[in-house]
N, CA, C, O and the ligand as a Tripos MOL2 file, in Angstrom:
@<TRIPOS>MOLECULE
protein
  225   223    57     0     0
PROTEIN
NO_CHARGES

@<TRIPOS>ATOM
      1 N         109.4140  106.2850  106.5100 N.3       1 MET1
      2 CA        109.2200  107.5780  107.2010 C.3       1 MET1
      3 C         110.2350  108.5890  106.6580 C.2       1 MET1
      4 O         111.4190  108.2810  106.5240 O.2       1 MET1
      5 N         109.7690  109.7690  106.3550 N.am      2 ALA2
      6 CA        110.6660  110.7940  105.8240 C.3       2 ALA2
      7 C         111.5980  111.3010  106.9250 C.2       2 ALA2
      8 O         111.2180  111.4410  108.0880 O.2       2 ALA2
      9 N         112.8040  111.5630  106.5130 N.am      3 ASN3
     10 CA        113.7880  112.1320  107.4200 C.3       3 ASN3
     11 C         113.8910  113.6140  107.0650 C.2       3 ASN3
     12 O         114.2650  113.9660  105.9460 O.2       3 ASN3
     13 N         113.5630  114.4670  108.0120 N.am      4 ARG4
     14 CA        113.5520  115.9050  107.7540 C.3       4 ARG4
     15 C         114.4720  116.6520  108.7000 C.2       4 ARG4
     16 O         114.6880  116.2610  109.8470 O.2       4 ARG4
     17 N         114.9990  117.7380  108.1740 N.am      5 CYS5
     18 CA        115.8280  118.6140  108.9880 C.3       5 CYS5
     19 C         114.9910  119.2230  110.1170 C.2       5 CYS5
     20 O         113.8850  119.7070  109.8790 O.2       5 CYS5
     21 N         115.5180  119.2000  111.3390 N.am      6 VAL6
     22 CA        114.7780  119.7400  112.4800 C.3       6 VAL6
     23 C         114.6500  121.2630  112.4230 C.2       6 VAL6
     24 O         113.7910  121.8370  113.0930 O.2       6 VAL6
     25 N         115.4890  121.9120  111.6380 N.am      7 TYR7
     26 CA        115.4590  123.3760  111.5500 C.3       7 TYR7
     27 C         114.5960  123.8830  110.4020 C.2       7 TYR7
     28 O         113.6660  124.6580  110.6230 O.2       7 TYR7
     29 N         114.8940  123.4560  109.1780 N.am      8 CYS8
     30 CA        114.1840  124.0100  108.0260 C.3       8 CYS8
     31 C         113.1570  123.0430  107.4330 C.2       8 CYS8
     32 O         112.4400  123.4050  106.5000 O.2       8 CYS8
     33 N         113.0770  121.8190  107.9600 N.am      9 LYS9
     34 CA        112.0990  120.8100  107.5480 C.3       9 LYS9
     35 C         112.2940  120.3260  106.1130 C.2       9 LYS9
     36 O         111.3730  119.7710  105.5140 O.2       9 LYS9
     37 N         113.4760  120.5340  105.5670 N.am     10 CYS10
     38 CA        113.7170  120.0190  104.2280 C.3      10 CYS10
     39 C         113.9230  118.5030  104.3100 C.2      10 CYS10
     40 O         114.2780  117.9690  105.3610 O.2      10 CYS10
     41 N         113.6990  117.8330  103.2000 N.am     11 ASP11
     42 CA        113.8910  116.3870  103.1650 C.3      11 ASP11
     43 C         115.3740  116.0390  103.2020 C.2      11 ASP11
     44 O         116.2020  116.6850  102.5590 O.2      11 ASP11
     45 N         115.6840  115.0060  103.9690 N.am     12 LEU12
     46 CA        117.0580  114.5320  104.0600 C.3      12 LEU12
     47 C         117.1290  113.0910  103.5700 C.2      12 LEU12
     48 O         116.1150  112.3980  103.4830 O.2      12 LEU12
     49 N         118.3190  112.6620  103.2590 N.am     13 ASP13
     50 CA        118.5780  111.2670  102.9380 C.3      13 ASP13
     51 C         118.1280  110.3910  104.1160 C.2      13 ASP13
     52 O         118.5770  110.5970  105.2440 O.2      13 ASP13
     53 N         117.2590  109.4320  103.8660 N.am     14 ALA14
     54 CA        116.7130  108.5850  104.9360 C.3      14 ALA14
     55 C         117.7940  107.7720  105.6410 C.2      14 ALA14
     56 O         117.6030  107.3310  106.7750 O.2      14 ALA14
     57 N         118.9250  107.5750  104.9720 N.am     15 ARG15
     58 CA        120.0080  106.7990  105.5770 C.3      15 ARG15
     59 C         120.8590  107.6380  106.5030 C.2      15 ARG15
     60 O         121.6980  107.1170  107.2370 O.2      15 ARG15
     61 N         120.6350  108.9610  106.4650 N.am     16 LYS16
     62 CA        121.4450  109.8620  107.2520 C.3      16 LYS16
     63 C         121.0590  109.7870  108.7230 C.2      16 LYS16
     64 O         119.8770  109.8500  109.0610 O.2      16 LYS16
     65 N         122.0460  109.6550  109.5920 N.am     17 ALA17
     66 CA        121.7680  109.5340  111.0270 C.3      17 ALA17
     67 C         121.4040  110.8760  111.6490 C.2      17 ALA17
     68 O         120.5880  110.9470  112.5690 O.2      17 ALA17
     69 N         122.0120  111.9280  111.1430 N.am     18 LEU18
     70 CA        121.8240  113.2600  111.7160 C.3      18 LEU18
     71 C         120.6090  113.9480  111.0930 C.2      18 LEU18
     72 O         120.5200  114.0430  109.8690 O.2      18 LEU18
     73 N         119.6650  114.4330  111.9240 N.am     19 SER19
     74 CA        118.4460  115.0610  111.4230 C.3      19 SER19
     75 C         118.5900  116.5700  111.2530 C.2      19 SER19
     76 O         117.7050  117.3380  111.6300 O.2      19 SER19
     77 N         119.6910  116.9700  110.6940 N.am     20 VAL20
     78 CA        119.9510  118.3720  110.3890 C.3      20 VAL20
     79 C         120.6110  118.4120  109.0140 C.2      20 VAL20
     80 O         121.5700  117.6800  108.7660 O.2      20 VAL20
     81 N         120.1010  119.2680  108.1110 N.am     21 CYS21
     82 CA        120.6890  119.3370  106.7840 C.3      21 CYS21
     83 C         122.0310  120.0640  106.8410 C.2      21 CYS21
     84 O         122.3640  120.7070  107.8360 O.2      21 CYS21
     85 N         122.7810  119.9510  105.7730 N.am     22 LYS22
     86 CA        124.1130  120.5600  105.7790 C.3      22 LYS22
     87 C         124.0590  122.0700  105.9450 C.2      22 LYS22
     88 O         124.8470  122.6310  106.7060 O.2      22 LYS22
     89 N         123.1360  122.7460  105.2430 N.am     23 SER23
     90 CA        123.1310  124.2130  105.3300 C.3      23 SER23
     91 C         122.7780  124.7020  106.7380 C.2      23 SER23
     92 O         123.3580  125.6760  107.2170 O.2      23 SER23
     93 N         121.8310  124.0310  107.4010 N.am     24 CYS24
     94 CA        121.5070  124.4050  108.7820 C.3      24 CYS24
     95 C         122.6360  124.0060  109.7290 C.2      24 CYS24
     96 O         122.9990  124.7690  110.6240 O.2      24 CYS24
     97 N         123.1880  122.8130  109.5330 N.am     25 GLY25
     98 CA        124.2730  122.3500  110.3860 C.3      25 GLY25
     99 C         125.4630  123.2900  110.3620 C.2      25 GLY25
    100 O         126.0740  123.5670  111.3940 O.2      25 GLY25
    101 N         125.7840  123.7790  109.1700 N.am     26 VAL26
    102 CA        126.9100  124.7100  109.0360 C.3      26 VAL26
    103 C         126.5930  126.0390  109.7250 C.2      26 VAL26
    104 O         127.4730  126.6560  110.3250 O.2      26 VAL26
    105 N         125.3430  126.4740  109.6380 N.am     27 LYS27
    106 CA        124.9530  127.7320  110.3040 C.3      27 LYS27
    107 C         125.0350  127.5940  111.8210 C.2      27 LYS27
    108 O         125.4740  128.5100  112.5160 O.2      27 LYS27
    109 N         124.6070  126.4340  112.3260 N.am     28 VAL28
    110 CA        124.5550  126.2170  113.7730 C.3      28 VAL28
    111 C         125.9410  125.9250  114.3470 C.2      28 VAL28
    112 O         126.3440  126.5040  115.3560 O.2      28 VAL28
    113 N         126.6650  125.0140  113.6850 N.am     29 TRP29
    114 CA        127.9290  124.5260  114.2570 C.3      29 TRP29
    115 C         129.1810  125.0060  113.5350 C.2      29 TRP29
    116 O         130.2780  124.9460  114.0900 O.2      29 TRP29
    117 N         129.0230  125.4860  112.2950 N.am     30 GLY30
    118 CA        130.2010  125.7450  111.4600 C.3      30 GLY30
    119 C         130.5450  124.4950  110.6810 C.2      30 GLY30
    120 O         130.1920  123.3890  111.0910 O.2      30 GLY30
    121 N         131.2320  124.6580  109.5610 N.am     31 LEU31
    122 CA        131.4660  123.5380  108.6520 C.3      31 LEU31
    123 C         132.2590  122.3970  109.2920 C.2      31 LEU31
    124 O         131.8700  121.2360  109.1710 O.2      31 LEU31
    125 N         133.3440  122.7070  109.9600 N.am     32 LYS32
    126 CA        134.1850  121.6500  110.5280 C.3      32 LYS32
    127 C         133.4430  120.8530  111.5940 C.2      32 LYS32
    128 O         133.5140  119.6250  111.6360 O.2      32 LYS32
    129 N         132.7190  121.5850  112.4640 N.am     33 MET33
    130 CA        131.9730  120.9200  113.5340 C.3      33 MET33
    131 C         130.8410  120.0920  112.9500 C.2      33 MET33
    132 O         130.5990  118.9690  113.3930 O.2      33 MET33
    133 N         130.1450  120.6400  111.9560 N.am     34 TYR34
    134 CA        129.0650  119.8940  111.3130 C.3      34 TYR34
    135 C         129.5900  118.5850  110.7390 C.2      34 TYR34
    136 O         128.9990  117.5270  110.9530 O.2      34 TYR34
    137 N         130.6900  118.6560  110.0180 N.am     35 GLU35
    138 CA        131.2440  117.4540  109.3940 C.3      35 GLU35
    139 C         131.6910  116.4370  110.4430 C.2      35 GLU35
    140 O         131.5340  115.2320  110.2500 O.2      35 GLU35
    141 N         132.2440  116.9200  111.5420 N.am     36 ALA36
    142 CA        132.6590  116.0280  112.6250 C.3      36 ALA36
    143 C         131.4510  115.3270  113.2490 C.2      36 ALA36
    144 O         131.4790  114.1180  113.4780 O.2      36 ALA36
    145 N         130.3910  116.0930  113.5230 N.am     37 ILE37
    146 CA        129.1750  115.5260  114.1100 C.3      37 ILE37
    147 C         128.5280  114.5460  113.1400 C.2      37 ILE37
    148 O         128.1150  113.4540  113.5300 O.2      37 ILE37
    149 N         128.4450  114.9440  111.8740 N.am     38 ASP38
    150 CA        127.8140  114.1060  110.8530 C.3      38 ASP38
    151 C         128.5360  112.7650  110.7320 C.2      38 ASP38
    152 O         127.8940  111.7160  110.6770 O.2      38 ASP38
    153 N         129.8560  112.7970  110.6910 N.am     39 SER39
    154 CA        130.5890  111.5380  110.5470 C.3      39 SER39
    155 C         130.5050  110.6950  111.8210 C.2      39 SER39
    156 O         130.4510  109.4680  111.7510 O.2      39 SER39
    157 N         130.4940  111.3470  112.9760 N.am     40 GLN40
    158 CA        130.3440  110.6030  114.2410 C.3      40 GLN40
    159 C         128.9990  109.9070  114.3220 C.2      40 GLN40
    160 O         128.9070  108.7550  114.7450 O.2      40 GLN40
    161 N         127.9480  110.6230  113.9100 N.am     41 MET41
    162 CA        126.6010  110.0530  113.9360 C.3      41 MET41
    163 C         126.5010  108.8760  112.9810 C.2      41 MET41
    164 O         125.9060  107.8540  113.3200 O.2      41 MET41
    165 N         127.0720  109.0060  111.7930 N.am     42 ASN42
    166 CA        127.0260  107.9200  110.8200 C.3      42 ASN42
    167 C         127.8230  106.7230  111.3000 C.2      42 ASN42
    168 O         127.3970  105.5830  111.1140 O.2      42 ASN42
    169 N         128.9620  106.9590  111.9090 N.am     43 ASP43
    170 CA        129.7590  105.8660  112.4520 C.3      43 ASP43
    171 C         128.9930  105.1330  113.5480 C.2      43 ASP43
    172 O         128.9960  103.9030  113.6050 O.2      43 ASP43
    173 N         128.3390  105.8970  114.4150 N.am     44 ALA44
    174 CA        127.5760  105.3030  115.5060 C.3      44 ALA44
    175 C         126.4270  104.4570  114.9690 C.2      44 ALA44
    176 O         126.1480  103.3820  115.5010 O.2      44 ALA44
    177 N         125.7590  104.9340  113.9190 N.am     45 LYS45
    178 CA        124.6350  104.2040  113.3430 C.3      45 LYS45
    179 C         125.1200  102.9080  112.7140 C.2      45 LYS45
    180 O         124.4980  101.8560  112.8670 O.2      45 LYS45
    181 N         126.2260  102.9960  112.0100 N.am     46 GLU46
    182 CA        126.7580  101.8160  111.3320 C.3      46 GLU46
    183 C         127.1550  100.7210  112.3140 C.2      46 GLU46
    184 O         126.9890   99.5360  112.0250 O.2      46 GLU46
    185 N         127.6750  101.1100  113.4650 N.am     47 THR47
    186 CA        128.1310  100.1140  114.4300 C.3      47 THR47
    187 C         127.0490   99.7590  115.4420 C.2      47 THR47
    188 O         127.2750   98.9440  116.3360 O.2      47 THR47
    189 N         125.8690  100.3720  115.3030 N.am     48 GLY48
    190 CA        124.7520  100.0190  116.1740 C.3      48 GLY48
    191 C         124.8540  100.5910  117.5650 C.2      48 GLY48
    192 O         124.1990  100.1050  118.4880 O.2      48 GLY48
    193 N         125.6620  101.6120  117.7290 N.am     49 ASN49
    194 CA        125.8590  102.1860  119.0530 C.3      49 ASN49
    195 C         125.0580  103.4680  119.2850 C.2      49 ASN49
    196 O         125.2060  104.1160  120.3210 O.2      49 ASN49
    197 N         124.2160  103.8310  118.3250 N.am     50 LEU50
    198 CA        123.4740  105.0780  118.4550 C.3      50 LEU50
    199 C         122.3470  104.9320  119.4750 C.2      50 LEU50
    200 O         121.3900  104.1880  119.2610 O.2      50 LEU50
    201 N         122.4790  105.6450  120.5700 N.am     51 GLU51
    202 CA        121.4430  105.6410  121.5920 C.3      51 GLU51
    203 C         120.7460  106.9890  121.5360 C.2      51 GLU51
    204 O         121.3460  108.0160  121.8510 O.2      51 GLU51
    205 N         119.4800  106.9870  121.1340 N.am     52 GLN52
    206 CA        118.7380  108.2360  121.0450 C.3      52 GLN52
    207 C         118.6650  108.9100  122.4070 C.2      52 GLN52
    208 O         118.3400  108.2650  123.4040 O.2      52 GLN52
    209 N         118.9640  110.2020  122.4540 N.am     53 GLY53
    210 CA        118.8910  110.9320  123.7080 C.3      53 GLY53
    211 C         120.0910  110.7130  124.6100 C.2      53 GLY53
    212 O         120.1140  111.1950  125.7430 O.2      53 GLY53
    213 N         121.0660  110.0050  124.1280 N.am     54 ASN54
    214 CA        122.2530  109.7310  124.9350 C.3      54 ASN54
    215 C         123.5100  110.1580  124.1860 C.2      54 ASN54
    216 O         124.5480  109.4980  124.2430 O.2      54 ASN54
    217 N         123.3840  111.2860  123.4790 N.am     55 ILE55
    218 CA        124.4990  111.7830  122.6860 C.3      55 ILE55
    219 C         125.2230  112.8610  123.4760 C.2      55 ILE55
    220 O         124.6400  113.8940  123.8070 O.2      55 ILE55
    221 N         126.4540  112.6310  123.7680 N.am     56 ALA56
    222 CA        127.2490  113.5530  124.5790 C.3      56 ALA56
    223 C         127.4400  114.8880  123.8750 C.2      56 ALA56
    224 O         128.0870  115.7840  124.4170 O.2      56 ALA56
    225 ZN        117.8920  122.4720  107.3280 Zn       57 ZN57
@<TRIPOS>BOND
     1     1     2 1
     2     2     3 1
     3     3     4 2
     4     3     5 am
     5     5     6 1
     6     6     7 1
     7     7     8 2
     8     7     9 am
     9     9    10 1
    10    10    11 1
    11    11    12 2
    12    11    13 am
    13    13    14 1
    14    14    15 1
    15    15    16 2
    16    15    17 am
    17    17    18 1
    18    18    19 1
    19    19    20 2
    20    19    21 am
    21    21    22 1
    22    22    23 1
    23    23    24 2
    24    23    25 am
    25    25    26 1
    26    26    27 1
    27    27    28 2
    28    27    29 am
    29    29    30 1
    30    30    31 1
    31    31    32 2
    32    31    33 am
    33    33    34 1
    34    34    35 1
    35    35    36 2
    36    35    37 am
    37    37    38 1
    38    38    39 1
    39    39    40 2
    40    39    41 am
    41    41    42 1
    42    42    43 1
    43    43    44 2
    44    43    45 am
    45    45    46 1
    46    46    47 1
    47    47    48 2
    48    47    49 am
    49    49    50 1
    50    50    51 1
    51    51    52 2
    52    51    53 am
    53    53    54 1
    54    54    55 1
    55    55    56 2
    56    55    57 am
    57    57    58 1
    58    58    59 1
    59    59    60 2
    60    59    61 am
    61    61    62 1
    62    62    63 1
    63    63    64 2
    64    63    65 am
    65    65    66 1
    66    66    67 1
    67    67    68 2
    68    67    69 am
    69    69    70 1
    70    70    71 1
    71    71    72 2
    72    71    73 am
    73    73    74 1
    74    74    75 1
    75    75    76 2
    76    75    77 am
    77    77    78 1
    78    78    79 1
    79    79    80 2
    80    79    81 am
    81    81    82 1
    82    82    83 1
    83    83    84 2
    84    83    85 am
    85    85    86 1
    86    86    87 1
    87    87    88 2
    88    87    89 am
    89    89    90 1
    90    90    91 1
    91    91    92 2
    92    91    93 am
    93    93    94 1
    94    94    95 1
    95    95    96 2
    96    95    97 am
    97    97    98 1
    98    98    99 1
    99    99   100 2
   100    99   101 am
   101   101   102 1
   102   102   103 1
   103   103   104 2
   104   103   105 am
   105   105   106 1
   106   106   107 1
   107   107   108 2
   108   107   109 am
   109   109   110 1
   110   110   111 1
   111   111   112 2
   112   111   113 am
   113   113   114 1
   114   114   115 1
   115   115   116 2
   116   115   117 am
   117   117   118 1
   118   118   119 1
   119   119   120 2
   120   119   121 am
   121   121   122 1
   122   122   123 1
   123   123   124 2
   124   123   125 am
   125   125   126 1
   126   126   127 1
   127   127   128 2
   128   127   129 am
   129   129   130 1
   130   130   131 1
   131   131   132 2
   132   131   133 am
   133   133   134 1
   134   134   135 1
   135   135   136 2
   136   135   137 am
   137   137   138 1
   138   138   139 1
   139   139   140 2
   140   139   141 am
   141   141   142 1
   142   142   143 1
   143   143   144 2
   144   143   145 am
   145   145   146 1
   146   146   147 1
   147   147   148 2
   148   147   149 am
   149   149   150 1
   150   150   151 1
   151   151   152 2
   152   151   153 am
   153   153   154 1
   154   154   155 1
   155   155   156 2
   156   155   157 am
   157   157   158 1
   158   158   159 1
   159   159   160 2
   160   159   161 am
   161   161   162 1
   162   162   163 1
   163   163   164 2
   164   163   165 am
   165   165   166 1
   166   166   167 1
   167   167   168 2
   168   167   169 am
   169   169   170 1
   170   170   171 1
   171   171   172 2
   172   171   173 am
   173   173   174 1
   174   174   175 1
   175   175   176 2
   176   175   177 am
   177   177   178 1
   178   178   179 1
   179   179   180 2
   180   179   181 am
   181   181   182 1
   182   182   183 1
   183   183   184 2
   184   183   185 am
   185   185   186 1
   186   186   187 1
   187   187   188 2
   188   187   189 am
   189   189   190 1
   190   190   191 1
   191   191   192 2
   192   191   193 am
   193   193   194 1
   194   194   195 1
   195   195   196 2
   196   195   197 am
   197   197   198 1
   198   198   199 1
   199   199   200 2
   200   199   201 am
   201   201   202 1
   202   202   203 1
   203   203   204 2
   204   203   205 am
   205   205   206 1
   206   206   207 1
   207   207   208 2
   208   207   209 am
   209   209   210 1
   210   210   211 1
   211   211   212 2
   212   211   213 am
   213   213   214 1
   214   214   215 1
   215   215   216 2
   216   215   217 am
   217   217   218 1
   218   218   219 1
   219   219   220 2
   220   219   221 am
   221   221   222 1
   222   222   223 1
   223   223   224 2
@<TRIPOS>SUBSTRUCTURE
     1 MET1         2 RESIDUE 1 A MET
     2 ALA2         6 RESIDUE 1 A ALA
     3 ASN3        10 RESIDUE 1 A ASN
     4 ARG4        14 RESIDUE 1 A ARG
     5 CYS5        18 RESIDUE 1 A CYS
     6 VAL6        22 RESIDUE 1 A VAL
     7 TYR7        26 RESIDUE 1 A TYR
     8 CYS8        30 RESIDUE 1 A CYS
     9 LYS9        34 RESIDUE 1 A LYS
    10 CYS10       38 RESIDUE 1 A CYS
    11 ASP11       42 RESIDUE 1 A ASP
    12 LEU12       46 RESIDUE 1 A LEU
    13 ASP13       50 RESIDUE 1 A ASP
    14 ALA14       54 RESIDUE 1 A ALA
    15 ARG15       58 RESIDUE 1 A ARG
    16 LYS16       62 RESIDUE 1 A LYS
    17 ALA17       66 RESIDUE 1 A ALA
    18 LEU18       70 RESIDUE 1 A LEU
    19 SER19       74 RESIDUE 1 A SER
    20 VAL20       78 RESIDUE 1 A VAL
    21 CYS21       82 RESIDUE 1 A CYS
    22 LYS22       86 RESIDUE 1 A LYS
    23 SER23       90 RESIDUE 1 A SER
    24 CYS24       94 RESIDUE 1 A CYS
    25 GLY25       98 RESIDUE 1 A GLY
    26 VAL26      102 RESIDUE 1 A VAL
    27 LYS27      106 RESIDUE 1 A LYS
    28 VAL28      110 RESIDUE 1 A VAL
    29 TRP29      114 RESIDUE 1 A TRP
    30 GLY30      118 RESIDUE 1 A GLY
    31 LEU31      122 RESIDUE 1 A LEU
    32 LYS32      126 RESIDUE 1 A LYS
    33 MET33      130 RESIDUE 1 A MET
    34 TYR34      134 RESIDUE 1 A TYR
    35 GLU35      138 RESIDUE 1 A GLU
    36 ALA36      142 RESIDUE 1 A ALA
    37 ILE37      146 RESIDUE 1 A ILE
    38 ASP38      150 RESIDUE 1 A ASP
    39 SER39      154 RESIDUE 1 A SER
    40 GLN40      158 RESIDUE 1 A GLN
    41 MET41      162 RESIDUE 1 A MET
    42 ASN42      166 RESIDUE 1 A ASN
    43 ASP43      170 RESIDUE 1 A ASP
    44 ALA44      174 RESIDUE 1 A ALA
    45 LYS45      178 RESIDUE 1 A LYS
    46 GLU46      182 RESIDUE 1 A GLU
    47 THR47      186 RESIDUE 1 A THR
    48 GLY48      190 RESIDUE 1 A GLY
    49 ASN49      194 RESIDUE 1 A ASN
    50 LEU50      198 RESIDUE 1 A LEU
    51 GLU51      202 RESIDUE 1 A GLU
    52 GLN52      206 RESIDUE 1 A GLN
    53 GLY53      210 RESIDUE 1 A GLY
    54 ASN54      214 RESIDUE 1 A ASN
    55 ILE55      218 RESIDUE 1 A ILE
    56 ALA56      222 RESIDUE 1 A ALA
    57 ZN57       225 GROUP 0 **** ****
């Protein structure tokens, strides 16, 4: 299944936990916040703790 950005619908890396591309993420959250969210999501996926719809 293709992983697409929820904002611009561009294709994303299928391994990426966050469904927002970098350019949209930076526009929405700013670079620092985007990077923090992106790394948190990837960490959660790696450890199996990602609960869809339960992201604080
Ligand atoms: Zn995008």
